[in-house]
C-alpha positions as CSV (number, residue, x, y, z in Angstrom):
1,M,-2.7,4.4,-51.4
2,H,-4.8,7.1,-49.8
3,Q,-7.6,4.7,-49.0
4,L,-5.1,2.3,-47.3
5,A,-3.7,5.1,-45.1
6,T,-7.3,6.2,-44.3
7,S,-8.3,2.6,-43.4
8,A,-5.2,2.2,-41.2
9,G,-6.0,5.6,-39.5
10,C,-9.6,4.5,-39.0
11,R,-8.4,1.2,-37.5
12,W,-6.1,3.1,-35.0
13,V,-9.0,5.3,-34.0
14,Q,-11.2,2.2,-33.5
15,I,-8.5,0.5,-31.4
16,A,-8.1,3.7,-29.3
17,C,-11.9,3.9,-28.8
18,V,-12.1,0.3,-27.7
19,C,-9.2,0.8,-25.3
20,E,-10.9,3.9,-23.8
21,V,-14.3,2.1,-23.4
22,L,-12.7,-0.9,-21.8
23,Q,-10.7,1.3,-19.4
24,S,-13.8,3.2,-18.5
25,S,-15.7,0.0,-17.8
26,G,-13.1,-1.2,-15.3
27,D,-13.0,-4.6,-16.9
28,V,-9.2,-5.1,-16.7
29,D,-9.4,-8.8,-17.8
30,R,-11.3,-7.9,-20.9
31,L,-8.9,-5.0,-21.6
32,A,-6.0,-7.4,-21.3
33,R,-7.5,-9.9,-23.6
34,F,-8.2,-7.1,-26.2
35,L,-4.6,-5.9,-25.9
36,W,-3.3,-9.5,-26.3
37,S,-5.4,-9.9,-29.5
38,L,-3.9,-6.8,-31.2
39,P,-1.5,-7.4,-34.1
40,S,2.2,-7.0,-33.2
41,C,2.4,-4.0,-35.5
42,Q,4.8,-1.5,-33.8
43,Q,2.6,1.5,-34.7
44,I,-0.3,0.0,-32.9
45,Q,1.7,-1.2,-29.9
46,D,3.3,2.2,-29.6
47,S,0.0,4.2,-29.8
48,E,-0.7,6.2,-26.7
49,S,-4.1,4.5,-26.1
50,V,-2.5,1.0,-26.2
51,L,0.4,2.1,-24.0
52,K,-2.0,3.7,-21.4
53,A,-4.2,0.5,-21.5
54,R,-1.1,-1.6,-20.9
55,A,-0.1,0.5,-18.0
56,I,-3.6,0.1,-16.4
57,V,-3.4,-3.7,-16.9
58,A,0.1,-3.8,-15.4
59,F,-1.1,-1.8,-12.4
60,A,-4.2,-4.0,-11.9
61,R,-2.1,-7.2,-12.1
62,G,0.6,-5.9,-9.7
63,Q,3.2,-5.8,-12.5
64,Y,4.8,-2.7,-11.1
65,R,8.1,-3.0,-13.0
66,E,6.2,-3.1,-16.3
67,L,4.2,-0.1,-15.2
68,Y,7.3,1.9,-14.4
69,R,9.0,0.8,-17.7
70,L,6.0,2.0,-19.7
71,L,5.7,5.3,-17.8
72,E,9.4,6.0,-18.0
73,S,10.0,5.1,-21.6
74,H,7.2,7.0,-23.3
75,Q,6.1,10.6,-23.6
76,F,2.3,10.8,-22.9
77,S,0.0,13.6,-23.8
78,P,-0.9,16.0,-21.0
79,H,-4.5,14.9,-21.0
80,N,-3.3,11.4,-19.9
81,H,-1.0,12.7,-17.1
82,P,-3.6,12.7,-14.3
83,K,-4.6,9.1,-14.7
84,L,-1.0,7.9,-15.2
85,Q,0.3,10.0,-12.3
86,S,-2.4,8.5,-10.1
87,L,-1.3,5.0,-11.0
88,W,2.3,5.9,-10.3
89,L,1.5,7.4,-6.9
90,K,-0.7,4.4,-5.9
91,V,2.2,2.1,-6.7
92,R,4.7,4.2,-4.8
93,I,2.4,4.2,-1.7
94,H,1.7,0.4,-2.0
95,V,5.4,-0.4,-2.3
96,A,6.3,1.9,0.6
97,V,3.5,0.4,2.9
98,S,4.5,-3.1,1.9
99,H,8.2,-2.3,2.7
100,A,7.2,-0.7,6.1
101,L,5.0,-3.7,7.0
102,R,7.8,-6.2,6.2
103,T,10.3,-4.1,8.3
104,L,7.8,-4.0,11.1
105,S,7.2,-7.7,10.9
106,K,10.9,-8.5,11.1
107,H,11.3,-6.1,14.0
108,K,8.3,-7.7,15.8
109,Y,9.7,-11.2,15.2
110,V,13.2,-10.3,16.5
111,T,11.7,-8.5,19.5
112,H,9.4,-11.5,20.5
113,T,12.0,-14.2,19.9
114,H,14.8,-12.5,21.8
115,T,15.6,-14.6,24.9
116,P,16.4,-12.6,28.1
117,V,19.7,-13.4,29.7
């Protein structure tokens, strides 16, 4: 039994290591493929390294609702806060700028199509 627990612990460490290496490399597609290949074991899927990796993939793919869901529903270790806070801030800025541009475009369209009386 101890050997089984040790091998499972070793596997989690290996998964965490692969997640970290792929995150550092910036190869989001490869990271996504790796995450997709993981077993559906809840302990693996709920590990902090996997959750952080899923957040990075969600950000890179513009899946902001998924990113928010991951960040809001899990407690992350303080050493992961800077990276995750950075992602959250970038999304907030992107959403705000997109909203402002849409509003500006609507205003510009209304202004230019208004026919003087």
